[in-house]
N, C-alpha and C positions, 0 to 999 in steps of 0.2 A: 504493500499500499504506499501511497505518497503521503509523506508527513507534511503538516502544515509548514508553509514557507519554502518548500522545495519546488523548483520549476519542473514542469513536465518534460521528460526526455533527458533529464540530468542523470548521469551515471558516473558517480565518483567525484572526487575533488577537481576544482577547476585548475588549469595550468597557470602558473604564474607568468605575468607579463614581464618582458624585459624592461629593465630600467632605461631611463633616458640617456644616462651616461653610457650604457652598453651599446645603444643604438648609434650614438654619435661616434664612439670608438670604431664600430663596424664600418660606418660610412667613411671615416678618415682612412681606415685601412684599405678599403676598396679604391678610394681616390688615389691613394699612394701607389697601389698596384697599377692603376690605369696610367698614372704619370710615368711610372717606370717603363711600362710597355711602350708608351709614346716615345720616350727618350731613346729606348733601345731601337725601335723601328727607324726613328730619324737618324740615329747614328749609322745604322745599316745602310740606309738610303744615301747618306753622305759619303760613306765609304765606297759604295758602288759608283756614285757620280764622280768621286775622286779617281777611281781606277779608270773610268771611261775617259775622263778629261785628260788624264796622264797619257793614255794610249792614243786618243783621237786628237787631242790638242784643242778641245773646246768644251764649254760648259753646255751639255746636251739639253738641259731644261731650258736655260735662257735662249739658246739657239733656236729651239723649237718654238717658243713663245713669240720671239721677235720675227722669226721666219713666217709663221702663220699670220701675224699682223701685217707684215709687208706684203705677203701674198694676197691677203684679202683686199688691201688698198689697190694693189696692182691690177687684180682681176676686175674689180669694180670699175676702175677708171678705163680699163681696156675695153670691156664689154659695153658700157653704157655711153661714154662720150670720148671719142678718140683724142679730142683736143686736151682733155684732162690727162690722158695717158701720155701725150707728148710733153705736157708741162711736168708731169711726174718724172718722166724720163730725163728731161733737162735738169730738173732739180738733183736727181741722183748723179748725173754726169758732173754737175758743178761740184758737188761734195766730193765725188771720187777724184776729180782732177785736183781739187784743193788738197786732199789728202796725199796724193801722189807727189805733187810739187813740194808740199811741206816736208815730206820724208826725204825727198832728194836734196832739199836745201840743208836739212839737218845732217846729211851725209857729206856735205861740203860742196855740192854742186850749186852753181849760181843759175837758178831757174826762177823766173818771176811769177808770183802768184796771181796778181791781178790780170795781166794780159792772158795768162793760160786759162783762167776761169771764163773770162769774157769771150775769148776765141772759141772755147768749147761750146758756149751757149749759142754763139753765132753759127757754128757748124750744125748743131742740132736744129736750131730754128730754120736754117736754110734748107734743111731736108724736109721741113714741113711746109714752108711757104714757097719755095722755088722749084722749078722744073729740074729734071735730071742734069742737063749740061751746066746750069748755073750752080749746082751744088758743088761741082769740082772747082769752079772759079772761087766759091766761098771758102772751100778748103785751102786752096792756094793762098788766098788773101789772109786767112787766119794764121797759117804757118809763117807767112812773111811778116805778119804783125808781131808775133812773139819773138821772131828773130831780130827785127829792127829794134824793138823794145830792149832786148838784151844788149845790142850793139850800143845804143844810146846810154843805157844804164851803166855800161862798162866804163863810160867816161867818168862818171861820178863815184864809182866804187873804189875801194882800196886797190892799189896795184897788185897784180897777180905775182905769185912766186912759182915759177916753173911752168907757166902757161896754162892751158886748159880752156881757152875761150871756144875753140872749135868743138870740143867735147860738149860744152854747155849749150852751144847753138843746136847741135844735133839732138841733144837731150830735150830741149824745148820743142823742137819739131816732132820728135817721137811721141812726146806726151799727147799732142793733138792727134796724131795718127792712132795712138794706142787706145785712148778712152773716147773722146767725142766722135772721131770719125767712125770707128767701129760701131758705137752705140747709134750713130745716125742711120745705120742699116735697119735697125728695129723700127725706127720712125718711118723710113721708106716702106717697109713691109706693112705696117699697120694701115697705111694710107691706100693700100691696094684694095680692089673689090674683094670683100670677105677677108681682107688682110688681118683683121682683129682675131680671127680664129686661127690663122696660121701663126700669128705672133703668140697667142696663148698656147698653141701646140708646141712651139719651139721652146717657150719657157717651161712647159710641163716636162718636156724631154730633158732639158738641162737639169731641172730639179731631180728627175728620176735618175740621171747619171750620178749626180752628187750623192743622193740617198743610197743608191745601189753600191757605189764605191765605199761610202762610209760604213754601211752595215756589213757588207762582205769583208772589207778590210779589217774592221774591228773584230769580226768573228773568226775569220780564217787567215788573216794576213800574216805571211811569214816571209815572203820573198820580196825584198824592196824593188821598186820599179825604176826609180831615179834617186838612189841614196845621196847623191852629192847636191841634188836640187831640192827634193822633198822626201826626207827620210821615212815619213809615215805613209807614203803612197806605195801600195804593193800591187803585184801582178794579180793576186787573188781579188783585191778591190776592183782592179780594172775589169776582171772577168765578171764580177757582180754588176758593175756598171754597165757592161755590154748587155748582160741579160735583161737588166731593168730598162735600158734604152730600147731594146728590140720589142719588149712587151708593151711598153708605153707607146712606142711608135705605131705598132699594129692597132692599138686601141684608138688612138687619136685619128688615125687614118680612116678607120671604119666609122666611128661614131661622131667625129668632129669635122673632118675635112672632106668626107665623101670621095676618097680616092682609094684605089686598090690596096690591099693589105701589104703588098710587096713595096709599095711606095713608103709605107710607114717603116718597113725594115731598113730601106735605104736612108730615110730620114733619121732614124735612131742611130744607125751606124755612122752617118756623117757627123751628127752632133756629139756622138761619143768621142770621136777624134778631135773635133774642135773644142769641146768642153775640157777634155783632158789637156789639150795643148794650152788653152787659156789658163787653167789652173797651174800648170808647170811654168808658164811664162811669168805669172805673178810671183810664184815661189822663187824663181830665178832672180827677179828684181829685188825681192825682199832679202834674199841671200846676199846679193851684191851690195845692197845698202847696209845690211847687218841688223835687220829687225825681224820680229816674229809676225806682227800684224801691221798694217798700214796705219791704222789708228785704233782707238778703243771706244768709238762713238756707239757702236751697236753691241751690247753685252751678249756674249756668247758667239759673236760673229767676227769681231774685230772691227773693220771699217766697211764703208760702202763698196770700195774697190774690192775687198776680200769676198763680197757677196756677189759681185757681177763679173768677176774675172773669167768665169766659164761662159758667161752669156755674151761677152764682147765679141770674140771670134765666131761664136755660134750665130750671131745676127746675120752677117753676110752669107753664111752657108744656108741659113733658112731662107733668105731671099732668093738665092739660086735655086733651091729645091722648089720654091714656090713658082719661079719662072718656068721651070722645066715641066712640072706636073699639075699645076693648077688648071682649072677649066678655061679661065679667061686669059691666062698668061699675065705678064707684067705690063704695067702702064707707066708712063713718064711720071 
């Protein structure tokens, strides 16, 4: 029978409630465990990033974030308004030219910043506003401008010890040919009928080459490709870049450019060669100057020139592929 005061269903004594102090102690213990796990995980991630950075020469996380941001801006400007892409291209050329000239000056070469940047902008602008014959005239005038500027500046600079004027004049001219002139082919390409898609395709292929070389070289790289120029570049990375270029080339040919798949293979192989050449060329320049990166403006990437070195020689190759295999051919 149930005695008075008992609740129905009660069977034995009630369990004692934990005290408030015991609950707080338990919560503190759990929080400490979570904090230890977070610290351990973060330390493991940092160690992995350090190993990757030591082997690949870049901060992978920062490189990915900034690469995606620049890619989104570039694609948006390319697809929606060609003029914005040209302006974006001109800005990158200006920064890259400035970086290169500043690095050359720090190595002891007398190359002038202001005329180099202004001439670069004129070359890119000429590719947008002028017809094909006049673009060559613009290039000649730009090169002449930087050479004459250096000759005039030589009068006011401190006297040279051991010469070197001819070397500096050639360097000033080569800066214009290397950065603005090669970049102007991308502007010429984007102005062609459906050229924005060919420009986007060639950028995708260059990125695919870069990612393929990076991933394959990081995973399998053992045999240096050009140890005196770029010690981290390997033949395994080159093979991975080739596979990525062919796959990406076939995909953009079929789904973006409406050309046969074998054109995509040729496109990919051509840009595999030019992108690798561009990367090695900039590495050779940096090795000659004695620096690791042209600048540190882009975290995880170095400088603007470090990001477009593979694209510069690939732009004229892409324009040539367009002229050969596009439906309408190339226009002035």
